[in-house]
NUDRENVEX-196477 format. One record per residue (C-alpha): x, z, y; residue in three letters. Coordinates in pm, 1 decimal. Each point is the difference from the previous one (the first is absolute). Layout:
u X | w Z | v Y | residuo ALA
...
END
This chain:
u 4622.0 | w 572.8 | v -1806.5 | residuo UNK
u -25.1 | w -296.1 | v 235.0 | residuo UNK
u -367.2 | w 59.6 | v 62.0 | residuo UNK
u 77.0 | w 326.7 | v 176.2 | residuo UNK
u 149.9 | w -197.6 | v 286.0 | residuo UNK
u -326.6 | w -187.6 | v 57.8 | residuo UNK
u -262.6 | w 198.2 | v 192.2 | residuo UNK
u -340.8 | w 37.2 | v -162.7 | residuo UNK
u 117.9 | w -141.1 | v -336.2 | residuo UNK
u -80.9 | w 246.6 | v -279.8 | residuo UNK
u 89.2 | w -14.9 | v -368.6 | residuo UNK
u -214.3 | w 173.2 | v -261.0 | residuo UNK
u 137.6 | w 41.8 | v -350.7 | residuo UNK
u -218.4 | w -63.0 | v -303.7 | residuo UNK
u 21.0 | w 190.7 | v -329.1 | residuo UNK
u 151.9 | w -302.5 | v -171.5 | residuo UNK
u 290.8 | w -1.9 | v 245.6 | residuo UNK
u -123.0 | w -293.6 | v 205.2 | residuo UNK
u -81.5 | w 23.1 | v 371.0 | residuo UNK
u -279.9 | w -104.2 | v 230.9 | residuo UNK
u 76.3 | w -62.0 | v 367.4 | residuo UNK
u -228.4 | w 69.2 | v 293.1 | residuo UNK
u 5.6 | w -40.8 | v 375.0 | residuo UNK
u -120.9 | w 332.4 | v 144.7 | residuo UNK
u -28.8 | w -17.0 | v 380.4 | residuo UNK
u 23.5 | w 314.0 | v 212.5 | residuo UNK
u -310.5 | w 188.5 | v 114.6 | residuo UNK
u 36.2 | w -156.3 | v 345.7 | residuo UNK
u 9.5 | w -345.1 | v -157.2 | residuo UNK
u -297.5 | w 77.4 | v -225.9 | residuo UNK
u -197.7 | w 132.2 | v 297.8 | residuo UNK
u 64.3 | w -331.8 | v 173.5 | residuo UNK
u -141.2 | w -189.9 | v -297.3 | residuo UNK
u 306.1 | w -83.4 | v -213.4 | residuo UNK
u -94.7 | w 32.6 | v -366.7 | residuo UNK
u 217.2 | w 109.2 | v -297.0 | residuo UNK
u 94.4 | w -286.1 | v -231.2 | residuo UNK
u 94.2 | w -33.2 | v -366.1 | residuo UNK
u 323.1 | w -197.8 | v -26.4 | residuo UNK
u 24.7 | w -36.8 | v -377.8 | residuo UNK
u 278.7 | w 88.9 | v -244.8 | residuo UNK
u 277.5 | w -237.0 | v 113.1 | residuo UNK
u 235.7 | w 195.2 | v 225.9 | residuo UNK
u 140.7 | w -301.6 | v 179.2 | residuo UNK
u -340.3 | w -147.5 | v 74.7 | residuo UNK
u -125.2 | w 342.4 | v 110.5 | residuo UNK
u 291.5 | w 40.8 | v 240.5 | residuo UNK
u -62.7 | w -344.3 | v 149.2 | residuo UNK
u -370.5 | w 71.3 | v 38.5 | residuo UNK
u 66.8 | w 339.2 | v 158.9 | residuo UNK
u 243.3 | w -151.7 | v 248.8 | residuo UNK
u -261.6 | w -258.2 | v 95.7 | residuo UNK
u -266.4 | w 268.5 | v 49.8 | residuo UNK
u 244.5 | w 213.8 | v 199.2 | residuo UNK
u 75.5 | w -297.3 | v 223.8 | residuo UNK
u -372.7 | w -35.8 | v 73.1 | residuo UNK
u -24.4 | w 370.7 | v 77.7 | residuo UNK
u 308.2 | w -8.0 | v 223.8 | residuo UNK
u -130.2 | w -301.8 | v 191.8 | residuo UNK
u -333.4 | w 175.3 | v 50.4 | residuo UNK
u 175.9 | w 320.7 | v 110.9 | residuo UNK
u 183.3 | w -196.5 | v 268.5 | residuo UNK
u -326.0 | w -134.2 | v 141.4 | residuo UNK
u -38.4 | w -310.5 | v -212.2 | residuo UNK
u -328.3 | w -124.6 | v -148.4 | residuo UNK
u -178.7 | w 179.5 | v -282.2 | residuo UNK
u 86.7 | w -160.5 | v -336.8 | residuo UNK
u -362.6 | w 0.7 | v -118.5 | residuo UNK
u -353.1 | w 94.2 | v 104.3 | residuo UNK
u 29.1 | w 349.8 | v -150.0 | residuo UNK
u 280.2 | w 99.4 | v 235.3 | residuo UNK
u -85.9 | w 111.3 | v 351.8 | residuo UNK
u 188.2 | w -166.3 | v 286.6 | residuo UNK
u 298.0 | w 208.2 | v 107.8 | residuo UNK
u -66.6 | w 197.0 | v 315.8 | residuo UNK
u 269.1 | w 131.2 | v 230.8 | residuo UNK
u 52.0 | w 373.5 | v -31.9 | residuo UNK
u -199.8 | w 212.8 | v 240.7 | residuo UNK
u -242.0 | w -274.5 | v 103.2 | residuo UNK
u -377.3 | w 3.8 | v -1.3 | residuo UNK
u 19.9 | w -278.2 | v -258.0 | residuo UNK
u 193.3 | w 226.0 | v -234.9 | residuo UNK
u -258.9 | w 276.0 | v 47.1 | residuo UNK
u -280.8 | w -246.7 | v -76.2 | residuo UNK
u 181.4 | w -121.1 | v -313.5 | residuo UNK
u 36.4 | w 361.0 | v -120.0 | residuo UNK
u -369.7 | w 68.3 | v 63.7 | residuo UNK
u -94.0 | w -310.4 | v -196.2 | residuo UNK
u 214.2 | w 102.8 | v -297.8 | residuo UNK
u -111.8 | w 361.7 | v -17.6 | residuo UNK
u -362.3 | w -23.8 | v 115.8 | residuo UNK
u -143.6 | w -351.7 | v -6.0 | residuo UNK
u 170.8 | w -96.6 | v -326.6 | residuo UNK
u 17.8 | w 351.9 | v -146.0 | residuo UNK
u -177.1 | w 95.2 | v -320.0 | residuo UNK
u -171.9 | w 312.7 | v -124.0 | residuo UNK
u 126.0 | w 182.9 | v -311.8 | residuo UNK
u -264.4 | w -183.7 | v -207.6 | residuo UNK
u 138.7 | w -335.1 | v 113.1 | residuo UNK
u -281.4 | w -89.4 | v 240.7 | residuo UNK
u 88.9 | w -116.0 | v 349.2 | residuo UNK
u -4.2 | w 273.5 | v 264.3 | residuo UNK
u -184.2 | w -244.2 | v 223.5 | residuo UNK
u -249.3 | w -258.9 | v -127.4 | residuo UNK
u 142.2 | w -352.5 | v 18.4 | residuo UNK
u -278.3 | w -121.0 | v 229.1 | residuo UNK
u 77.9 | w 286.3 | v 238.8 | residuo UNK
u 374.3 | w -62.7 | v -36.5 | residuo UNK
u -52.7 | w -358.6 | v 113.3 | residuo UNK
u -164.2 | w 121.6 | v 322.9 | residuo UNK
u 271.9 | w 259.8 | v 51.9 | residuo UNK
u 276.9 | w -254.0 | v -54.5 | residuo UNK
u -151.3 | w -231.9 | v 260.2 | residuo UNK
u 7.1 | w 286.1 | v 251.3 | residuo UNK
u 356.8 | w 92.6 | v -96.9 | residuo UNK
u 101.7 | w -363.4 | v 47.9 | residuo UNK
u -126.1 | w 21.0 | v 359.1 | residuo UNK
u 198.1 | w 318.1 | v 58.0 | residuo UNK
u 308.7 | w -158.9 | v -154.8 | residuo UNK
u -35.8 | w -309.4 | v 217.8 | residuo UNK
u -47.5 | w 222.8 | v 305.6 | residuo UNK
u 300.4 | w 227.0 | v -44.7 | residuo UNK
u 154.5 | w -34.9 | v -342.7 | residuo UNK
u 345.4 | w -99.1 | v 124.1 | residuo UNK
u 19.2 | w 284.3 | v 253.4 | residuo UNK
u 111.4 | w 358.7 | v -65.6 | residuo UNK
u -291.0 | w 221.0 | v -101.1 | residuo UNK
u 101.2 | w 237.3 | v 279.7 | residuo UNK
u -124.2 | w -239.1 | v 268.3 | residuo UNK
u -362.2 | w 34.9 | v -114.6 | residuo UNK
u -181.9 | w 207.2 | v 261.3 | residuo UNK
u -359.6 | w 65.6 | v 101.1 | residuo UNK
u 43.9 | w -229.4 | v 300.7 | residuo UNK
u 121.3 | w -284.3 | v -224.5 | residuo UNK
u -286.2 | w 66.0 | v -244.1 | residuo UNK
u -249.7 | w -41.6 | v 284.9 | residuo UNK
u 169.8 | w -326.5 | v 97.2 | residuo UNK
u -29.4 | w -113.0 | v -361.8 | residuo UNK
u -372.1 | w 84.1 | v 6.6 | residuo UNK
u -60.5 | w -191.6 | v 322.6 | residuo UNK
u 208.8 | w -293.6 | v -119.2 | residuo UNK
u -193.2 | w -36.7 | v -323.5 | residuo UNK
u -335.1 | w 5.5 | v 178.9 | residuo UNK
u 120.9 | w -252.9 | v 259.0 | residuo UNK
u 130.3 | w -230.6 | v -274.4 | residuo UNK
u -340.2 | w -15.7 | v -170.1 | residuo UNK
u 99.0 | w 185.7 | v -315.9 | residuo UNK
u -339.0 | w 169.0 | v -4.7 | residuo UNK
u -109.6 | w 360.9 | v 27.4 | residuo UNK
u -9.8 | w 72.2 | v -372.1 | residuo UNK
u 345.1 | w -145.9 | v -65.0 | residuo UNK
u 147.5 | w 173.3 | v 304.2 | residuo UNK
u -149.3 | w 335.2 | v -95.1 | residuo UNK
u 120.5 | w -34.4 | v -359.9 | residuo UNK
u 351.8 | w -81.4 | v 122.5 | residuo UNK
u 11.5 | w 303.8 | v 227.2 | residuo UNK
u -146.9 | w 220.6 | v -273.6 | residuo UNK
u 269.6 | w -119.5 | v -240.5 | residuo UNK
u 259.1 | w 78.8 | v 265.3 | residuo UNK
u -133.6 | w 355.5 | v 9.7 | residuo UNK
u 10.6 | w 25.5 | v -379.8 | residuo UNK
u 350.8 | w -145.9 | v -6.3 | residuo UNK
u 138.4 | w 257.4 | v 243.0 | residuo UNK
u -184.2 | w 283.8 | v -175.1 | residuo UNK
u 182.4 | w -114.1 | v -314.1 | residuo UNK
u 334.2 | w -8.8 | v 184.6 | residuo UNK
u -62.0 | w 353.2 | v 128.1 | residuo UNK
u -80.8 | w 118.2 | v -350.6 | residuo UNK
u 318.7 | w -167.6 | v -128.4 | residuo UNK
u 195.3 | w 176.4 | v 277.4 | residuo UNK
u 110.8 | w -335.1 | v 138.6 | residuo UNK
u -184.1 | w 47.0 | v 330.5 | residuo UNK
u 6.3 | w 334.8 | v 181.1 | residuo UNK
u -187.5 | w -84.7 | v 321.6 | residuo UNK
u -380.3 | w -0.9 | v 54.2 | residuo UNK
u -179.9 | w -292.0 | v -160.3 | residuo UNK
u -4.0 | w -276.3 | v 267.9 | residuo UNK
u -316.8 | w -150.2 | v -153.9 | residuo UNK
u -190.3 | w 327.9 | v -18.8 | residuo UNK
u -234.9 | w -89.3 | v 287.0 | residuo UNK
u 7.1 | w -371.7 | v 65.6 | residuo UNK
u -306.4 | w -11.4 | v 224.0 | residuo UNK
u -220.3 | w -230.0 | v -205.1 | residuo UNK
u -321.8 | w 110.8 | v -164.9 | residuo UNK
u -93.3 | w -108.9 | v -350.7 | residuo UNK
u -178.8 | w -336.4 | v 40.1 | residuo UNK
u -355.4 | w -13.5 | v -131.1 | residuo UNK
u -6.1 | w -86.7 | v -371.0 | residuo UNK
u -80.2 | w -348.2 | v -114.8 | residuo UNK
u -373.1 | w -19.1 | v -68.9 | residuo UNK
u -47.8 | w -366.8 | v -85.5 | residuo UNK
u -236.6 | w -86.4 | v -282.5 | residuo UNK
u -80.5 | w -340.1 | v -147.4 | residuo UNK
u -345.9 | w -130.2 | v 81.6 | residuo UNK
u -181.2 | w -179.0 | v -285.8 | residuo UNK
u 22.7 | w -344.1 | v 172.8 | residuo UNK
u 375.9 | w 42.3 | v 51.5 | residuo UNK
u 53.5 | w 111.7 | v -357.5 | residuo UNK
u -204.2 | w -285.9 | v -143.5 | residuo UNK
u 177.2 | w -262.8 | v 207.6 | residuo UNK
u 351.4 | w 124.0 | v -81.4 | residuo UNK
u -84.7 | w 12.7 | v -370.9 | residuo UNK
u -150.0 | w -350.3 | v 11.7 | residuo UNK
u 307.7 | w -128.2 | v 184.4 | residuo UNK
u 233.5 | w 150.2 | v -261.8 | residuo UNK
u -197.7 | w -171.2 | v -274.6 | residuo UNK
u 1.9 | w -332.4 | v 185.6 | residuo UNK
u 377.8 | w 23.8 | v 36.0 | residuo UNK
u 45.7 | w 61.6 | v -372.4 | residuo UNK
u 88.5 | w 367.7 | v 50.3 | residuo UNK
u -244.8 | w 164.5 | v -238.9 | residuo UNK
u 222.8 | w 306.6 | v -30.3 | residuo UNK
u -8.5 | w 60.2 | v 375.2 | residuo UNK
u -379.5 | w -19.3 | v -20.0 | residuo UNK
u -2.7 | w 244.5 | v -293.4 | residuo UNK
u 233.4 | w 241.1 | v 179.8 | residuo UNK
u -236.0 | w 3.9 | v 300.1 | residuo UNK
u -299.4 | w 62.4 | v -226.3 | residuo UNK
u 181.0 | w 285.8 | v -176.8 | residuo UNK
u 118.5 | w 147.8 | v 329.2 | residuo UNK
u -356.3 | w 12.4 | v 126.2 | residuo UNK
u -187.7 | w 87.8 | v -318.0 | residuo UNK
u 223.6 | w 271.6 | v -151.6 | residuo UNK
u 194.4 | w 110.2 | v 307.5 | residuo UNK
u 353.9 | w -7.0 | v -139.3 | residuo UNK
u 326.6 | w -53.9 | v 186.6 | residuo UNK
u 164.0 | w -340.2 | v 22.6 | residuo UNK
u 303.4 | w 110.9 | v -201.0 | residuo UNK
u -213.1 | w 150.4 | v -277.0 | residuo UNK
u -205.6 | w -318.7 | v -26.6 | residuo UNK
u 308.4 | w -223.5 | v -17.8 | residuo UNK
u 160.8 | w 218.2 | v -267.0 | residuo UNK
u -308.9 | w 8.4 | v -223.0 | residuo UNK
u 58.0 | w -146.7 | v -345.7 | residuo UNK
u -238.7 | w -126.0 | v -267.3 | residuo UNK
u 10.3 | w 317.7 | v -217.3 | residuo UNK
u -142.6 | w 189.5 | v 297.9 | residuo UNK
u -326.5 | w -187.5 | v -37.3 | residuo UNK
u -171.7 | w 224.5 | v -249.9 | residuo UNK
u -333.1 | w 72.0 | v -167.2 | residuo UNK
u -162.9 | w 315.5 | v 135.7 | residuo UNK
u -130.8 | w 236.2 | v -270.2 | residuo UNK
u -336.9 | w 164.4 | v 40.0 | residuo UNK
u 137.0 | w 355.4 | v -27.3 | residuo UNK
u 185.9 | w -38.2 | v 330.6 | residuo UNK
u -316.7 | w -27.3 | v 206.5 | residuo UNK
u -360.9 | w 110.6 | v 25.8 | residuo UNK
u -233.7 | w -173.8 | v -248.9 | residuo UNK
u -217.6 | w -144.8 | v 276.7 | residuo UNK
u 307.9 | w -140.8 | v 177.9 | residuo UNK
u 126.4 | w -155.8 | v -320.8 | residuo UNK
u -339.0 | w -158.8 | v -58.0 | residuo UNK
u -0.3 | w -158.2 | v 347.5 | residuo UNK
u 354.9 | w -134.2 | v -38.2 | residuo UNK
u -67.3 | w -126.0 | v -351.3 | residuo UNK
u -310.0 | w -185.5 | v 121.2 | residuo UNK
u 209.8 | w -161.3 | v 273.6 | residuo UNK
u 266.1 | w -112.2 | v -250.0 | residuo UNK
u -31.0 | w -343.6 | v -162.8 | residuo UNK
u 104.3 | w 141.3 | v -339.6 | residuo UNK
u -161.7 | w 342.2 | v 40.8 | residuo UNK
u 340.9 | w 167.9 | v 21.8 | residuo UNK
u 98.1 | w 153.2 | v 334.8 | residuo UNK
u 356.8 | w -79.7 | v 96.3 | residuo UNK
u 227.2 | w 100.3 | v 284.4 | residuo UNK
u 349.1 | w -0.5 | v 146.8 | residuo UNK
u 224.4 | w 295.3 | v -83.9 | residuo UNK
u 229.9 | w 68.9 | v 294.3 | residuo UNK
u 263.6 | w 263.9 | v 66.9 | residuo UNK
u 13.3 | w 22.1 | v 373.1 | residuo UNK
u 341.3 | w 9.9 | v 165.3 | residuo UNK
u -98.4 | w 280.3 | v 236.9 | residuo UNK
u -193.1 | w 243.9 | v -220.2 | residuo UNK
u 164.4 | w -96.3 | v -335.5 | residuo UNK
u -340.4 | w 51.1 | v -164.1 | residuo UNK
u -138.9 | w -245.2 | v -253.9 | residuo UNK
u -354.8 | w -112.0 | v 73.2 | residuo UNK
u -227.7 | w -253.6 | v -167.3 | residuo UNK
u -226.5 | w -180.9 | v 241.8 | residuo UNK
u -284.0 | w -207.1 | v -152.5 | residuo UNK
u -34.9 | w -362.4 | v 108.1 | residuo UNK
u -327.0 | w -190.3 | v -15.6 | residuo UNK
u -158.4 | w -327.4 | v 104.5 | residuo UNK
u 209.8 | w -255.2 | v 187.1 | residuo UNK
u 301.6 | w 233.5 | v 2.4 | residuo UNK
u 7.3 | w 14.1 | v -379.5 | residuo UNK
u -45.0 | w -376.0 | v -34.7 | residuo UNK
u 290.8 | w -69.5 | v 235.7 | residuo UNK
u 215.8 | w 261.3 | v -169.0 | residuo UNK
u -55.2 | w -132.5 | v -351.2 | residuo UNK
u 58.1 | w -357.3 | v 117.5 | residuo UNK
u 335.4 | w 97.1 | v 148.0 | residuo UNK
u 94.5 | w 195.5 | v -311.7 | residuo UNK
u -66.7 | w -310.0 | v -210.5 | residuo UNK
u 226.8 | w -202.7 | v 231.3 | residuo UNK
u 268.6 | w 267.7 | v -16.5 | residuo UNK
u -8.0 | w 0.0 | v -380.6 | residuo UNK
u 21.7 | w -378.8 | v -5.3 | residuo UNK
u 317.2 | w 28.8 | v 208.6 | residuo UNK
u 139.3 | w 285.2 | v -211.3 | residuo UNK
u -21.2 | w 240.5 | v 293.9 | residuo UNK
u -90.7 | w 368.5 | v -9.1 | residuo UNK
u -88.7 | w 25.6 | v 368.6 | residuo UNK
u -363.1 | w -58.5 | v 93.3 | residuo UNK
u 70.6 | w -131.2 | v 351.8 | residuo UNK
u 192.0 | w -327.0 | v -17.8 | residuo UNK
u 205.9 | w -181.9 | v 262.2 | residuo UNK
u -208.8 | w -315.0 | v -28.1 | residuo UNK
u 209.9 | w -216.8 | v 232.9 | residuo UNK
u 335.8 | w 46.6 | v -177.5 | residuo UNK
u 157.4 | w -34.3 | v -342.9 | residuo UNK
u 276.0 | w 193.0 | v -174.0 | residuo UNK
u 147.2 | w -111.6 | v -331.0 | residuo UNK
u -264.7 | w -266.3 | v -42.6 | residuo UNK
u -281.9 | w 253.7 | v 37.2 | residuo UNK
u -209.7 | w 111.1 | v 292.1 | residuo UNK
u 191.8 | w 263.1 | v 196.0 | residuo UNK
u -108.0 | w 357.7 | v 75.1 | residuo UNK
u 27.1 | w 224.6 | v 305.8 | residuo UNK
u 259.6 | w 233.9 | v -150.0 | residuo UNK
u 196.0 | w 269.2 | v 183.4 | residuo UNK
u 61.9 | w 32.4 | v 371.4 | residuo UNK
u 79.5 | w -369.7 | v 38.8 | residuo UNK
u -322.3 | w -89.0 | v -180.8 | residuo UNK
u -205.0 | w 225.0 | v 224.4 | residuo UNK
u 156.3 | w -166.9 | v 304.2 | residuo UNK
u -96.1 | w -341.8 | v -139.3 | residuo UNK
u -352.8 | w 123.3 | v -61.3 | residuo UNK
u -30.4 | w 122.2 | v 357.5 | residuo UNK
u 120.6 | w -335.9 | v 131.2 | residuo UNK
u -239.7 | w -190.5 | v -226.3 | residuo UNK
u -286.0 | w 226.2 | v 106.0 | residuo UNK
u 88.0 | w -56.9 | v 367.7 | residuo UNK
u -1.2 | w -378.3 | v -54.4 | residuo UNK
u -344.1 | w 14.3 | v -164.4 | residuo UNK
u -128.3 | w 224.8 | v 278.7 | residuo UNK
u 114.2 | w -251.5 | v 263.0 | residuo UNK
u -161.4 | w -290.5 | v -185.0 | residuo UNK
u -324.9 | w 197.8 | v -21.6 | residuo UNK
u 15.3 | w 70.9 | v 373.6 | residuo UNK
u 52.1 | w -370.6 | v 67.5 | residuo UNK
u -304.9 | w -83.4 | v -213.7 | residuo UNK
u -208.0 | w 253.0 | v 192.4 | residuo UNK
u 112.3 | w -143.2 | v 333.6 | residuo UNK
u -64.3 | w -356.6 | v -117.2 | residuo UNK
u -360.4 | w 88.9 | v -89.2 | residuo UNK
u -74.3 | w 149.2 | v 340.9 | residuo UNK
u 57.6 | w 367.1 | v -86.5 | residuo UNK
u 275.4 | w 114.9 | v 240.4 | residuo UNK
u -91.6 | w 368.4 | v -33.9 | residuo UNK
u 32.2 | w -16.3 | v -377.4 | residuo UNK
u 331.8 | w -183.1 | v 34.6 | residuo UNK
u 131.2 | w 273.8 | v 230.8 | residuo UNK
u -118.4 | w 269.9 | v -241.2 | residuo UNK
u 169.7 | w -165.6 | v -297.3 | residuo UNK
u 330.8 | w -33.0 | v 182.9 | residuo UNK
u -5.0 | w 375.5 | v 62.5 | residuo UNK
u -51.5 | w 94.9 | v -365.2 | residuo UNK
u 263.8 | w 142.8 | v -230.2 | residuo UNK
u -15.6 | w 40.0 | v -376.2 | residuo UNK
u 34.8 | w 377.5 | v 28.2 | residuo UNK
u -329.6 | w 5.3 | v 195.0 | residuo UNK
u -182.7 | w -78.2 | v -325.0 | residuo UNK
u 67.1 | w 348.8 | v -134.1 | residuo UNK
u -155.9 | w 151.1 | v 310.9 | residuo UNK
u -284.5 | w -251.6 | v -20.8 | residuo UNK
u -77.0 | w 118.5 | v -353.0 | residuo UNK
u -13.0 | w 364.6 | v 111.7 | residuo UNK
u -221.4 | w -88.3 | v 297.0 | residuo UNK
u -229.7 | w -213.6 | v -214.6 | residuo UNK
u -43.3 | w 277.5 | v -254.2 | residuo UNK
u -54.2 | w 251.2 | v 279.7 | residuo UNK
u -267.3 | w -217.5 | v 156.4 | residuo UNK
u -180.0 | w -8.1 | v -334.5 | residuo UNK
u -17.2 | w 378.1 | v 19.8 | residuo UNK
u 246.3 | w 83.7 | v -278.8 | residuo UNK
u 142.4 | w 350.8 | v 16.3 | residuo UNK
u 364.6 | w 69.1 | v 76.3 | residuo UNK
u 88.0 | w 91.4 | v -356.9 | residuo UNK
u -163.9 | w -315.4 | v -137.2 | residuo UNK
u 194.7 | w -222.6 | v 238.5 | residuo UNK
u 317.1 | w 188.6 | v -92.6 | residuo UNK
u -60.5 | w -71.0 | v -368.2 | residuo UNK
u -20.6 | w -374.1 | v 73.8 | residuo UNK
u 294.9 | w -32.6 | v 237.5 | residuo UNK
u 225.4 | w 259.2 | v -160.6 | residuo UNK
u 43.7 | w 225.1 | v 303.6 | residuo UNK
u -34.1 | w 374.1 | v -27.9 | residuo UNK
u -316.9 | w 132.9 | v 162.2 | residuo UNK
u 170.2 | w 141.8 | v 310.1 | residuo UNK
u 173.2 | w -329.9 | v 66.3 | residuo UNK
u -326.0 | w -187.9 | v -49.1 | residuo UNK
u -164.4 | w 221.3 | v 260.0 | residuo UNK
u 285.4 | w -63.7 | v 241.4 | residuo UNK
u -34.3 | w -374.9 | v -49.6 | residuo UNK
u -373.7 | w 11.3 | v 58.6 | residuo UNK
u 46.7 | w 215.3 | v 308.8 | residuo UNK
u 278.3 | w -217.9 | v 138.1 | residuo UNK
u -106.2 | w -350.6 | v -96.6 | residuo UNK
u -374.3 | w 0.5 | v -49.2 | residuo UNK
u -136.4 | w -190.9 | v 297.8 | residuo UNK
u -330.7 | w 102.1 | v 155.0 | residuo UNK
u -214.6 | w -294.2 | v -106.0 | residuo UNK
u -364.5 | w -96.5 | v 17.2 | residuo UNK
u -9.1 | w 19.2 | v -378.4 | residuo UNK
u 115.3 | w 361.1 | v -6.2 | residuo UNK
u -238.8 | w 97.6 | v 278.3 | residuo UNK
u -287.7 | w -171.3 | v -182.0 | residuo UNK
u 95.9 | w 171.5 | v -326.0 | residuo UNK
u -1.5 | w 338.7 | v 170.6 | residuo UNK
u -334.8 | w -49.9 | v 170.5 | residuo UNK
u -148.6 | w -145.9 | v -318.6 | residuo UNK
u 103.7 | w 311.0 | v -193.1 | residuo UNK
u -142.5 | w 226.8 | v 270.6 | residuo UNK
u -322.8 | w -200.7 | v 1.5 | residuo UNK
u -30.6 | w 27.4 | v -377.9 | residuo UNK
u 66.2 | w 375.7 | v 7.6 | residuo UNK
u -255.4 | w 58.8 | v 277.7 | residuo UNK
u -258.0 | w -212.3 | v -180.0 | residuo UNK
u 53.2 | w 202.6 | v -317.0 | residuo UNK
u -43.0 | w 324.7 | v 193.6 | residuo UNK
u -327.5 | w -119.2 | v 154.0 | residuo UNK
u -128.7 | w -106.5 | v -337.8 | residuo UNK
u 76.6 | w 343.6 | v -146.5 | residuo UNK
u -190.8 | w 172.1 | v 286.3 | residuo UNK
u -312.7 | w -205.0 | v -57.5 | residuo UNK
END
């Protein structure tokens, strides 16, 4: 048949004698991002469509632009850029047998930024020119350019992972040129939001008509969840908490703090642990949450966090997908800057400087630190934030700053214990 002369065009016969036509790209094309396509039952139309798709593939193969966002840019054979593209396909964008991503999307975003730096540095050159001497020059160049220690270290670490992958794939047979890049792991970020900073940023978001940004900050601080999990939360995840899931005395406290006597919370499946948890919300957090839910319902939206400054289809927009998260981060940055300007204008330069150095992700750490300063045990904090206990301990060990509050808490406990001992001896 004529279709046999057209690459990738496949005919599948039906029981009734009719045919369906499909465009089935090669494995190499699929690895690059080209997707199979249904071309219908009309043979002539299918042939025309297949020829058009083949023309796109041929143009890409010859170094032309990618036909759509799913297709990776064509890299010359044997270049570092080609190696990076392969690593992205098999590792960064790979999936586990259960369909989950091999690498969490938040982590993948960081990795892709580092891979972009490596691609810009040497993507067009043969992979064989990468040497330890050139890696050291890359390190020094990034530091001199002001990239920052964390970004530079992540880039070099990704280079090491990339070449370990190439060795495992039997593409690279020499020692890993990134194996010892001469740069120690920078100290972890340990920023936490002070109460004045938090209050001012929240107030600024409200003044700018961004109630959802204010709510997201409150949720980030009060229940310690990740930005992505908060943005993806939908109305059905706001649930009533039954008494049998907690201790009677805890239920009584939460019920007393609830305006209707019914404890409620947010049910979240965390991207990292994949565990569903239900975290109670009380007080101002609950009021804000229910207010936003009412607004979401009025706009026929499922998402709790709304994109208050934009519309889509005549309704308030939402921060959906990767593009939505990027918009949220930009909106948050704009609110943060306005809050810093307000602090500076009221004669608080130190507060303004603090606010400018804050990131949304610091709220999760702030929640852990706050709960730790109240004296909550590791396993209790883990139940709130959704970490496993070992990870909670690592966070507390790594990020918990040595503060006056913690020192006072420790001495107060010692004082109480010693006083009790003395009383028993008398």
